[in-house]
N, C-alpha and C positions, 0 to 999 in steps of 0.2 A: 832514775823515772824515765818510763818510757813514754814517748808522745803518743798522745791520741790521735790518730787518724777517722774522721767522718764519715760514715761508709756510704759509697757510691750508691744514691736512694732518690726517690723523688724530691726530699727535701735538701737543700743545699744552706749553708751557714750565712744566708745575708737574710734583711727584713724581706726582701720580696718574697722569696722562696717560703719564709716561714710565713705570711700571710696569708699562705693556701692551708693554713691550719685551721681543723673544725672540731666544736666541742664534741666529744664523745656522745652517744643516746644514752648511756648510762649516767653520767655526770649531769645531764640534763633534766633526767627523769629522778635523780636520787634526793636530794632538796635538802639532805640532811646527814651530817657526818660528826665522827667524834676526833679530835684532836687529843694529843698527850704529851704531855709536857713533864717527862721522867727523867732524873739524872742524878748526877753527884750533889748536884744543888736543894735535893729533896732530903738530904741527911740535915741540915742545920735548920732547915723549915723555918727559916725567919723571913722576914721581907718580902722576898719574891724571888724568882729566878735569874736575877742579876746579881746575887747574891757574892757569888765568885767576883765580880769587879768591882761592887761596891767596900766589900770587906779589904780591899786596898785603899780605899778612898777617904783621907780624915774629913771629919764632919759627917758624914752618913750615919745613919740609925745600924746598918748593920757593920760599919768598923768598930763601933762604940761594943755594939751588943759580942762582936767578935773576941774584943779584947778582952772584956768582962767575963766572959763564958770559957773560951777556947784558948785564951793567952794572946801575947803577941805573935805578929805575923811572920816574924823571923825563925818564930818556932814552931808554931801551927801554922801551915797555908793550907791551900786549897785542898792541894793535893793529898793530905793526911784525912781528909773526909772520907777518898774512895775507901781504902779498906772497911768502910762502917756501912758503905751503899753495899749491902749483901743481898737484897731483894729474895728473902729467903720464905716469902708469902707469896710471890709472883706467878700467877694462874694464867698464863694467856687467855685459855680456852675459857676459863670463868670470864675474866675481862670481857674478852669479845661477846660472850653471851649474854651479859649484862647491858651491853651497847647496843645489841641486837632487839632486846626485851626494850629498851629505850627508843627505838624505832630507826635508829642509825642505819644507814647502807652503804658509809664508807669509812675507814678507818683509816688516820695518819698520825703514825707519832713520830715525836722528834727523833732523828738519827744520832744528828751533832747538834748543840747547842752552840751559842756562843762561848761558850768554857773551854770547848775543845777536846771536850769529852765522846770517844765516840760509843754509841750503844749498840753497834753491830760489829760485826768480823771487817775488820777494816785493814787492809795490807800494808796501808803507810804511816801506821803510827801504831806503837806498843800499848799506848792509852786507850784503850777499849774494854768495854763490859765485857769481852771473850775471856781478855788476860789477868784482869785486876777486878775487885769487888764482887759483882754477881757470878764473874766467870761463866757466864750464857750468853748465848747471840741473841740479844732481846728483840731487835727488829727481826731475825729470822722466824723466831719463833712467832711472832705475833703475826708477820706475812701466813704462816701456815695454819694459825688456827681462825683468823679473817679469813682465807679463803676457802678453809673446812667447814664454815658457817656459812656461806654463800655470799658473803657481803664484799666488797671492793676495798683494794689496800693501795694505799698510799704512803708516803713518808716525807719530811721534813728536814731541810740540811742548812743550818743556819752558820757554816763554816766561815762564810764572808768575814762574820764581824770579829773574828778570832784574830785580825791582822790587826789590831787595837784594842783589845777586850780587857787585858789583862796588864793594859800600861801604869796603871795606877801603884802596882808593886814597884816600879821604877823608880818611884819618888820617896819612898821610905825604906828601912831596912827591911826586906822582906824574902821569903824563899823565889820570888818568881826571879831575882836576881843571881841565883845560883846556877850555876851553867849547867849541871846536873839534871835540872830541870827543863832547859832551855827547850827540849822539842814537843814539852807539854803547853807551857806558858807562854812561848816565842809566838810570834814575833814581837806582839807587845809593843807595836809602834805609837809614836806621838798623835796626836791627831786634835783636833778641835775638844776643848772641854767646859766652854762656859758658851749658856747661849745658844734660843731655838734654832737660831738663824744659821749656827753653825754644824749643829746637828741635822739639819734641813740640807746642807751644801750636797750637790754630786760630784766636789771636786777638790776630796780632803788632800792636805800635804802631810808627810809624805805619802805619794800614792802606792799602793802595793804593786810590788814588782812581780818580773816574769815567774819568777820562780813559786812565790806565792798562788798567782792567777791560774798555772799551769797545775800546782797542787789541788786548786779548789776543782778545776776541770778533772782530775783523776779521780779525785775522791767521789764526783757526783757520777762519774759514767761507772764505776765500779759499785756505786748502789743500784745503778741502772741493773745494768748486768748480773748481780748477785741475788737481788730480790724482785726483779721485773714491777714496780710500782706503778699503777695507773693513772698517781696523780703525784706530783713532785713540789710541793711546797716550798717558797724561798722567802726570809726575812728583807728588811727593807733595804740594806746597804748593797748590796748589788747594783742599783742605781747608779753607782758611782763610775765615774765617766770611762776607766779604765776597763772595767767587765763587760763592756758592749760587746767586742769581737769573742769572748770567751761564753757568753750568754748564747750568742748565734751558733757555735760551733755546739755548744751544750745542746740546745734544743733541736738543730738537726739530727746529731746523734740519737736523742732520746725518741724525737718522734721516729726516726726510721726504725728504729728498735722496736714500739709499736705496730709499726707496719709489718715489722717482721714475725711477730708474736699473735699478727692478727685482733689486736687487743687495741683500743680506745685508749689513749692518754691523754694528759693535760699537764699545762704548769700552769703556777699561782702566784705572781707576782702583785707588789705595791709601786706606787707612786711613778708609774708610769716607766718602769726600768724596763720594760719591754715594749714596742710599739702595741697600739688597739688590735685588735683580731690576732695576735700571735701567740695568745694564753689566754686565761681565765683572770680577770682581774680580782683582787680581793680588796675587802676595806676592814681594816682593823678595829675591832671595836666600835662600830660603826655603820651606818646605813646608808640608802638613797632614798632620794625623795620623789624621785620618781621611775617609771619603768626603764629600764635601761634597753637597748637591742640586744645584745649579744648578754648569756648567761653570766652572771658575777659572784661573787661570794663574800659573806662577811666571817670574819672569825674574828668569837668573843669566847668568853670564859663562865663557868660557873660562878667563877668567883669575881669581885668585883675590883680588887688589886693586884691581883697575882695571879700568873698562867701556871704555877707549880703549887705544890701543897706547901703551907704554911699553916703552923700553929696558933689558932685563933681566926682561924678564916673567915671572912666575911661573905656570904654567900648571897647571890640573887633568887628572887622566888622562883619556883617553876612556873607558874604564870606571865610573868615577867618575859622570861625565856622564851616558852610559847607564843606568846604574843610577838614577840620580835621575830620568831620564824617564821609566822604566819605572813606577819608586814613583807618581811624579805623575798617570800615565795610570791607573793602579790607581785611584785616590781622585778621579777624573771631573778631572783636570786637563790642560793642557796646556803645553809647556816653550815659553818663547821665551830663545832661546840666544843671547848676546851675540856679535858679534869686533869685533875693534878694528884696523883697516887703519892701515898707514902712513899719511905724509902725502903720499908721492907715487901712493898707491893700491894699492900693493901688498899684500897677505897674508902674514903670518909662516909660515913654513915647518912650524913646530909647530903654530902654529893649524888650518893647512889639514890637516894629517895626522890631526888631531883630528877635523874634521869628517870626514873621507874614512873613517876607523876608524868612526864611528859610521853612517855610509852603508852601508859593507859588512854591518854587521848589521842595518840597517832592510829592505834588498835582500833579505834572507832569512828575516827574522822581522817585517817591516811589516805582516803581516796581524792579527799578534797585537797591535798598537799605533793603524794606523789605521782610523778609523769604529768602533771598539769602545766600549764603552759599561762601566761599573763593574757588578762582582757583587754579589752579597749581603754579602762580606767582601773586602776591598783584598786581604788576603794573610796570611800568617803568618810567624813566625822571629823569633827573638832580638834583633834589630840594632833599635833605637830610633830614630826618625826625630825630632830634637828641633823643635819647631813655631816658627813666626813667620818675621818677616823677619832677615835677617841670621846668617841658619844653616847656611849652605850648606858651608861648610868645617869645622862642628863635630860630624859624625854620625860615628860607627865605620864602618868600611868593611862593604856587606853581605856574607854568606857562603851557602855552599851550602844552608843551612839557611833562609833568607830567602826565600819564594815570595810572588809577586805573581797575582793574578788580573785577566783582561779576558773580556770576553764580546761574541758577535756570532752574531745569531739563536740555532741550537740549540748553538753552540758554545762552549765554555769551554778558554780558555787558561791554563796555569799556567804562569808564566816564572820560572825559578830563577838567582837572582843569584850565581852563582858555580860553582865546579867542584867537584862531590862527588870526593874521590879514590878511592873504592871504586866510582864509578860508580852508586851507590843514592841514590835520592831517596824520602823519605817525606813525603807531604801527609797532614797529620793531617786537616784540613779536609775532606779528601775520602774520609773513614772509610764505614763502613757504618753505625754509629752517628747520624753528624751527619745533621740534619734538612736542612744546606746545600743536600744532593745527594743525593736520596732516589731517584732515576732510575739504571736500567743502563747501563752506560759500553758503547758499542759497539765502538768504538776509540780507540787512542791513537798520535801519530805525533807524531816529533819533527820538528818543521820543518829544513829543508835537507836532509833525507834521506828516503828510501823504505825504510830497514832496520829490520827487524821487532822490534819491542821486546817484554820479557817483561815482564808486570806483573802484580799481584794487589792484592786489595782485602778488607779487614780490617776488626776493628773500629778500630784502632790507626790506619788511615790508606789510603792510596793508596801503594803501594810499586812502582816504574818501578827495573828497571837498566837504564842507558844502557850503548850502546858507548864503550868507554874511549877509545879513538881520535879520536871526534869530541867530546871534553871539552876544546875550546880555546878556545871562545866566552866573553867575558865573561857571556853570558846563557844560558842555556839554555829553549826555549818547546815545553812540550808540550801538541798540540793533541788535545782530548779532547771525542769526539762523542758 
């Protein structure tokens, strides 16, 4: 493997230099993207995208299911799903068209998940979608289709987790131990297996060695060079202490390549793997309770329990997802919403319907989302957002008393997260005694209609009477100038 040298350019592989990173304008304005978890794990379509690990761990649902449906792990291993991953109905242009109609502005497919199967033309492995299964460069085709339709392209790489991901196969008779497949299943190193504290540790033993870390860096730089993504997403395990110098080297390389391309690029990370102001921080399946000073991102899924397609998927409602999007944007965030296609490349009809519902609302009300910035206050109302990761299904539903604000120029958007039964909306933050909004209101318009609105302003707040026949939307946007 050839060593990778960081280019001589404005960014150096130090935290001090990387702190000069600025969030690209396109990312600040986009607000809504689509994440795609699709790979070999879509074939068994059971439990979740960790099937490849859990099928080798006795006591898990996947372990029992695998033996009952596919046989013992020594006879039918994870590798044996690869020929079944044919992607015969994969239509990248069709996917991108759907995501565009959903209102998404950027697309982020997983280039390699924890299972070690590359969905791209990887020169460091034969275990790729180009050589096996679909025998297509999935990432390359999606990149081309995304740019062809005017959206921004990113990708995600979860190679770091592969250091330990398949280690369950070493504890029982399985194909993980077969030397013929070591280049796929390995390293499969031991690591903590019990307790949340062990999972959260940033110094697992044994630590990834230099060979693995150099390989991680080489693969990521190859992804940058071959596909020129404008966003790179990393999962949580890069926070391991030994990754730090490699994160610095990669970020400098990537940011300098972005300068060469004259394109704004960014990195997503979780759990403070990178210092503040060197990347865009991501909250997995969770939100913020406050306006954050720098752009941040929530990644979550249409499904409540899985990132990939599984049979019997439990989907969220489009209203729940849309309300999350509005709340996130009001706090200076952006939403990366995951979809999980079937192994054949089709997208579930219920998932497609969710996306199109969101797209219909954004087609009318998108000016209150895209290109906006936070106001002095993110909003008001009784419903409390539970802050932190893995909280996305725990909050109560928003009501018509919950309002979120965004701004653009001299315009303030007040977004009501529900349908007031009597059509009356009272926004206390816009009362005459509030220092938040001391200026005179010239006009209030309901997006989607030119109908005249009756409104009044007092010390109690701004009260608006909405036309009852129009109150059929999951959220109502008042444009205040």
